[in-house]
N, C-alpha and C positions, 0 to 999 in steps of 0.2 A: 504493500500500500504506500503510495506516494505521500510524503509528509513535508510540509514547508518548514524552513528554519525560522521564519518570522510571521507567517500568516496564521493568525489565531482567530480569524473572523468567524462568527457564527453564521448559521444558515440564514438567520434573520437579517444580519448585516449584509449578506450576499444577495438579498432578494431582488436587486435590480439586475443581477446577472442570470442569464438563462442557461448557463453551463457551469460546471464546476471549474473553479479557478484557484490556483495555488500561486502565491507570490513569495519570491525568495529575495534575499538581500542582494544577490548579484547573479550573473549568468553562470559563474563557476560553480556556486553552490547548487544552483538549479540543475545544471548538467550532471553533477554528481548524483543527485537524487534520481534523475531519469535513468542514468546508467545502472543504479542499484535496482530499479524496477525491472529493467531489461534483464539484468543478471538473475533476478528472482524468477522471471518467466522461463529463462533458459534452463535454470537448475531444476525447476519443477518438471519441465519436459524431460530432462535427463533422467530424473528419478523414475519416470514412466517409460523410459526407453523410447521416447517419441521425438520426432523432429520439431524444432521451434521455428515457426515461420514469422520472420520479421519484415515489415515494410519500412524502408529507409528513405531518408530525404537528403538533399544536398543544400548548398548555400552556406551562409555564414552561421546560421543558428545552430546546426548540429556539430560544429567543429569541436567545441569543448566536450560534447557528449562522446564523440569518437575517441578523443584523447583519453578520456576517463575509461572507456571500455578497453582500450589498449593497455592502460595501466592495470586494470583489473585482471586482464589476461596474463600480463608479464609478472605482476607482483603478487597476485592472489590466486592465480591458477584457473581463472575462468576459461573454460574451453568452449570453442565455437564449432566443434566437430559435428554437433547435431543441429546446427543452425542453417537454415535456408533463407536467403534474403531476396526481396524484390524491391528494386528502386522505383521511385515514383515516376521519374522522367529522364529525358535526355534531349538536348538540342538536336534539331535536324536541319540540314545535314551536319554530321559531326564524326570525325575519325576518332577511334578510341584512344589514340596516343596524342591527340591534340591537347594543348595546355589547358583548354577549357572543357575538355570532355569529362562527363560525370563518371565514366569508367576510370579515368586517371585519378579523379578526385577521390573516389571510394578506395581505390587501391593504395594511394599514397597516405590517406588518413586512417584507414582501417584494415582493409583486407590483407595487405602485405605484412601486417604486424601481428595478426592473430592466426589461429590454426583452422580457420574456415577452409573447407575444401573448395578449390577453384570452380568445380562444377556446381557448387551450391549457391553461388551468387548470380543474380539475374539483373541486368540493366538494359533498358530499351536500346535497340540497335539503331544508331544514327547513320549507318552506312547503307541502309536498304534503298532499293529503288522505290519510288512513290507507289508503284503498282503493287509492291509486295507488303506494304505497311498494314493494310487492313487485315490480311490473313495473319500476319505476325502478331498484331495486337489481340486478335481473337485467341491465338495460341497462348499468348502471355497470360490472359485471363483464365484459360482452361487449365493451365499448369497450376495456378494459384488454387483453383477450385479442387483440382485432383488431390492437393495436399491438405485439404480441409479448411482453406481460407487463412487469412493473416491473423496471427495471434496478437500481435502488437504493431500498430502503425505509428511511425514518427512523422510529424508534419512541421513545417514552418508556415509562415503566413506572409503573403505578398502585400505590397502597399495598397493594392486594390482588393485585398481579401482573397486572392487566389490560393488554392491548396493544390500541391503539385503544380501543373500548368493548366489547371482548370480555371480559366479566366472568368471575369464578370460575364454573366449570361449563360454560363454552363448549367445544364440541367442536372437535377439531383440524381437522375438515373443514367447519366452519361457514361459511356463505356470508354475503355482504353482506345486512344485514337491519335491521329495527327491533328494538331491545333495551330491556329495562327496566334502569335503572341501579341498581347495588348501593348500599346505604345508605352504605358507606364512600366510594364515588366521589362521591355527592351531597354528603356532608359536606365532602369535600375541595374541591368546587367551590362550596360555599355562600358562601364569602367573596366570590366574584365576583357573587353574586346577592343580596347583602344579606340573607342568612339562608336556612336550609334550606327554609322554606315557599315561597320564590320559586324554588327550584332545580328545573330540569326533571327529570322522572322517567324520560324515555325519550330515546333517541338513535338515529341511523342510523350503523352502523359497517361498515367493510370487514371481511369475514370472515377468520378465521384461515387458511383455505385459500389465499386470495389473498396473504396476507402470507408464508406459507410458500413460495409459488411464486415470490416475488421472487428475482432472480438474486443479490442481495446485501442483507443486512439489517444495519443499525447501530442498536443500542439505546443511548440515552444516558440517564444518570442522575446527578444531582448532589445532594449534601447528605447529611448524616447520617441524615435522615429516611427515605431510600431504602435505607439499608444493610442492614436486615434482609430486605427483600423481594429485594434484589439477591442476597444470599447464598442465600436459599431457591430462587430461580429458576435460579441458576448452579450450585449445588452439590447441590441437593435432587433428588428424583425428578421425572421428567416426569409431570405431573398436570394435569388440567383445573381443579383448584382454584387453580393458579397458571399461567394461560395463557402467561405469558412463558417458562415452562419448556419449552414446545414448541420453542423456538428451539434447544434442545440437539440436535434432530434435523435442523436445517438445515445444509447443507454449506458455507455461506458466511455465517455470522452472527457478529457480534462485539459485545461489551458495551464501551462507551466510558464510563469512570467518572472522577470526580474522587476525591481521596484520601478524602474523607468518605463518599461512597457506597460505596467499596470497603473501608471500615474493618472490616467484619465477615467478609470473606473469610478463610478459614482461614490462607492463606499470609501474610496481613497481621496478623490478629488474634491468631493463635497459631502463629507461624512455627516454633517448636520442634517442632511436630508434623509439619512438612514437610521440614525439612533441618537440618543442623548449623548452629548460630548462635553469634554472640558474645553471651555472657550479660552484658548491661549491667545496671546496677542497676534501670533502668526495666523491662526485660523480665523480670527476675527477680521483681520486685514483682508485675507483671501475672500471671505464670505461677503464683506461689505463692498469691496471693489468689484467682485463678480456680479453682485446684485445690481450695482449702479450701471455696469456695462450691459447687462442683460436687459434692464429696463430703459437703457439709453437716457439716464438721468445723471446730472452732476451729483457728486457725493452729498453735498449739503442740501439737496432737494429730496433725499430719501426720507420716507415717513415711517412711523410705527406700523401703519397698515402694510407698507411694502415689506417690512421685515416679517410680519405675521403671515402674510399670504405666500411667502416664499420659504417657509420652513425655518425661520430664524426667531421665532417667538421666545425660545429658551434664552437667547442672547438678551432680549429685552428684559426678561424676568431676572436675569443675573446681574446686568450692569446698568439698567435704567433706560431712559428714553433714547430713541434712535438719534436724536439731535446731538446728544453728548458724545456718542460713539462716532457719529459722522465728523464732528469737529476734530476729534483725536486723529482719525484716519486721514482726514484732509491735511492737517498740519504735518503729519509724518510724511505724507507723499510730497507736500510742498518742500519739505526739508531735503528731499533727495535731489532736487534740481540745483545745479551749480555750474557756473561758467568758469570755475576755477578747479579743474580736476586734480591739480597738484596742491590744492589748498590756497586760500586767499591770505596773503601776508598782512600782518597787523590788523586782523579782523577777529571778531568773536566767532570761534569755531564750534561752539557748543551745540549748534543746530545745523552744522554743515557736515557733509559726508566725509570730508578729508580735513586733516590737521593744518593749521596755519603755519606751524613750524616743523622743520626748518623751512624758511621761506624759499630757498632754492634747493630742490630735492634732486637726488640721483634717481633716475627712472630707468627700469629695464623692461622693455616691451618684447615679449616672446611672440614670434609669429611662426606657426607650424609650417606653413608654406610661404613662399616668397611674396605673397600678396595679401595674406590675411590681415596684416597690420593696417594697411590703408583701406581695405574693403570694410573691415569690421569696426575699426575705431579710428579711421583717418582724421575725423574732425577733432577728436580728443588728442591724437598724436600731434597734430599741428598746433593745437592750443597749448599743450605742454611745452613744446619747443618755443613758441612765440612768447610764453610767459616766463621764459628765462631758466627753465629747469635743464639739468644735464641729462638729456635723453639718449639712451642707447637702445638699439633694436637688434634682436637676435633672431636670425632666420634658422629655424631648427632643422629643416630638411632642404634638399636641393630642389624638390618639386619637378625633377627632370622628366618623370613619366607623363607629365601633363603638357608636354610640347609635341606638336604634330611633326611628323616626319619631314614634310616639305619645308617646314620652318627651319628645321635643323640643316637641311641641304642648302637652304638659302644663305644661312650664315657661314657654312663651310665654303661655299662658292665665293662669298664676299672676302674671306681671308685669302683665298688663292688669287682673286682679282686684285686685291689690295697689294699683295706681294709682287705680282706681275707689274702693276702700274708703277710702283716705286722701286723696281729693280731689286727686290729682296729675294734672295735665293733661299728657298726653304723646302727641300725635298721631303722633309718630315710632314709639313702641312699638306703638301700635294698627296703624299701617300695616305694620310688620314682621310683626306677628302675622297680619293678614289676608292678607298676601302669602305667608306660610309656609303657612297653612291652604289657600289656593288651590292652591299648588304641590303640597303633599303629597297633597291630595285627588285630583289628576289625574296624580300621579307614576307613570311606568311602571316596571316592574321594572328595577332596576339603572341607572335614569336618575341622572345626577349631580345632587346637591343644589345648589340655588342658594346663593350666598355667605351670605345671611342665615341659612339653615338650618344650614349648616356651622358658622358662627360660634356660633350658639345651642347646637349640640351640643358644640362645644368648651368653651363656658362651663360646661355641665353637668359635664363631666369635670374641668375646672379646679377647680370648687367641691368635687368629691369628693376630688381629690388634696390640696387645701388642708386639708380636714377630716381626712384621714388624717394629714397632717404635724402638724397641731395635736394630734391624738390621741396621737401619739408624743411630742410635747413641743417641737416646733420653733416658732419665731416666723416671722412673714412674711418677715423679711429673710434667713431661711435657706432659703426656698422659691423656686425659680427655674423659670419657664416659658419654655423656649427656643423652641418652635414652629419647629423646623428647617424651612427652605423645601422640602426634598426631599419632605416628606410631604404638603404642602398642595396636592394635586391634586384632591381631592374624589372620587378613585376608589381602588380597591385598588392599581392600578398606580402606583407612585411614580416620581419622577424619580431619576436616578442621583445619588449623593452629589456635591455641588458645593463650590466654594471658599467660598461663604457659610456652608454648614453647618460646614465645618471651622473657619472664622474665628470663628464664634459659640462653638464648643466651646473653641477656644484662649483666647478672651477670658475665658470663665468660669473655666477652669482657672487662668489667670494672676491673676484677681481673687481666687480663694479661696486659691491656693497650698497645695494639700492635701498632707498626709502620706500619706493613703490615698485611692485612687480605687476605687470599686466600679462595675463595668459588667456588663451582661447579655452572657454569653458563648454565647448560643444560636446554633448554626450549622447547625441542621437544614435550614433553607431559605436557600440562598445569595442569594435575591432578596428575603428578608423584611425587615421594618422593623428587627428586632433586629440583623440582620447589617449593615445600612446604618449604623445608629446606632453599632455597635461599630467599624466602619471609620472613622467620623468621629473617634471617641475615639483609636483607634490612630494615625491620621495626625496628630492634634493633639499627642499625647504625643511622637511621634517628632520633630515640628517644635520642640517645647519642651524636649527633653531636655538641651540645653546650658545651660538656665537654672539658676541656683544652687539654687532651691527644688526643682527636679525631682530633684536628687541624693538628697533625702530622701523621695521619693514612691514608694510601692509601689502597684501596680495589682492588684486582686483581681477575678476573674471569677465571677459567679454564674450559675445557670441559671434558666430561666423555669418556667412552670407545666406544661410539656410533658414534661420529662425531667430527669435529674440527671447529674452527672459520674459516670464510672466510678469504682468504689471505689479502683482503682489510680492514678487521677489526682488524687484529693482531697489538698490540701495544708493546708487548714484546715477543721475541722468544729466548728461552734458548736452545742452541745447546748441543748435547751429542756426545761423542766419542763412538767408538764400545765397549770399556771396560765399559763405563757408561751405555750403553744400556743393556749389560749383567748383570751388577749389579742391574739395575732396575728389570730385569726379575727375579733375585733371590729373590728380595723383594716381588714381586707378588706371587712367589711360596710359601711364608709363609701362604698364604690363601688356605690351602689344601682342605677345604670344598667347594671351588668355582672352583675346577678343575674337569676335566673328567666328563662331563655331568652335569654341573651346572643346578640347578632348573630353573633359568630364563635366558636361553641362548639367547633369542631373535631370530631374523631372521638370525643372523650371526652364522655359524657353528664353527667359530674359537674360541679358548679359549681366555680369556681376555688378557693374556700376548701377544698373537699373534696379537690381534686387536690393542693393544697399540703400539707395535713395528711397525706394518705396517702403522698405522696412523702417528706416529712420523716420520717415514721414508718418507712418502708421503709429509709431510710438508717441510722437508729438501730438498727433490727432487724438490718441487715447487720453493723454494727460489733459488736453483741452476739453474733451467730452466729459471728463470727470470733474470739470469746473476749474481747472488751473489755467495758467497763462498759455497763450497760443504762440508756438514757435514753428519755424519751417521744418525742423527735423530734430531728432534727439538720438544720442547713443547711450545705451544702458549698460550698467555694470552691477555685479554682485560681489561683495567682499567674502573672501575665503579666510576663515579663522583657523590657525594651526596651533 
């Protein structure tokens, strides 16, 4: 029986959810729990001398699960000799040895490391002719049926609610088949294929009917990026527009979530609607601001009736009239706004987010990629520099995989043309150029770049980052290129954070001795570059916190181009005028390789400068809607206490 390490909610508290849900502290603990459940099923079958039929998934969600199953095999003797597996899906067309093949994925992460018999794992064949697919799919299902069906099916969930590659619109009784991939699905996968143009348009998937026939189903979801679709599929209606919602009608299905993926569930996001709660300052702020936004009212216009009609009567009974609470929340929100992100010198700082002293601070701005600084907090970056602080920017990774091949060739050719024009003899540069051309001409989709090409792409991004920093007003000694080793694999899949990454981060912090650290707090993807970079900073700060200089160091977290902090979370909001918004845009434009069809566009078709401006405007509009001053844009920050 699956048990969560933190989820003690009662059935009453879960009454908004139409499916069992278990919430864990993090994806690591959740993956271990699922692995133990799989081990239990395998062992139970072994005792009966029966085969255990597992349905397996791919993608980022089950990676930790497979690592734990490998550990259980190697360290605790869990045998897979009686296990027969059926994978959910495979891209079509797809060669089994391709870097993006699910055959390769499963072998590298699980099958090659346990004692499962090669004839016992089944993965849809991406090499078939289209004419052969229908018969193959029917045989795939017949094989599952002949073995008595799937004992335990593992699922992830797509951004549009797909399970397997059963996209929105799939019928509950759909069979194993060739499907066209939704644009959202292809965009999510495009990072693995070096862009949308290279991403497959079709795939073979196990049908919803076979998934629903499994004796037990476990759906895993990690990260804030999955929180909205988790809520929709667990609390919303059963609909083919969200195929995961079909699981509400399964008699033995469970969602296994980390805290971030569960964050939008009603019992977690708005617990006062579920049961009587202790009204902490944090929950009160969340409830009041959420109420004002829902009703489209300024904070100070909320009434007792508004509180009562929206499940907040307990708050009135506990603390008194709505007006008193409204005033408190309004003043707290007002105090988050500052045009002095480094603190205002010679001013009363008792109600300001930052300290007045020291008047001139040393600031260390960490940027995971070479453009996150200007995209995510460019207005604040420029304000800190203009207000006389000693600002340092640290680019944690090279960002080289985000440069298109033709962009790399263009720069390589420029070097050769430059040398030829000025009579500079450089056989080495010519050789690198020719080698790069030859490689890129014959490069297969998703093939790893050779070191020369990767280094060339890194130089392009380094030049753009330096240009941005110079535009802001920094000198070369204030610009630091860290090139953390975890990133330099040449593929989307990065190495785990290592001791060298942490040491490099600690060394830079000790060198600068900052009064302020700014770091990217994006947690939507627990396996993403931003998260790894943030972990390196957190670990470094914890290791250094006993140092004297760290007693005066505050850590502020910003968000990236994808999302913003919740209004109830914001602790510092830096407003921007229309001119400052335009200046930030010009800073972003220095990153020319990331414009006009960037490799990793994501599901948002807007360019990064457009996303940043729209997001900053939305934050300012939200403050205005809540009854505060009107600004063109705002950048938001949350302080991390260590």
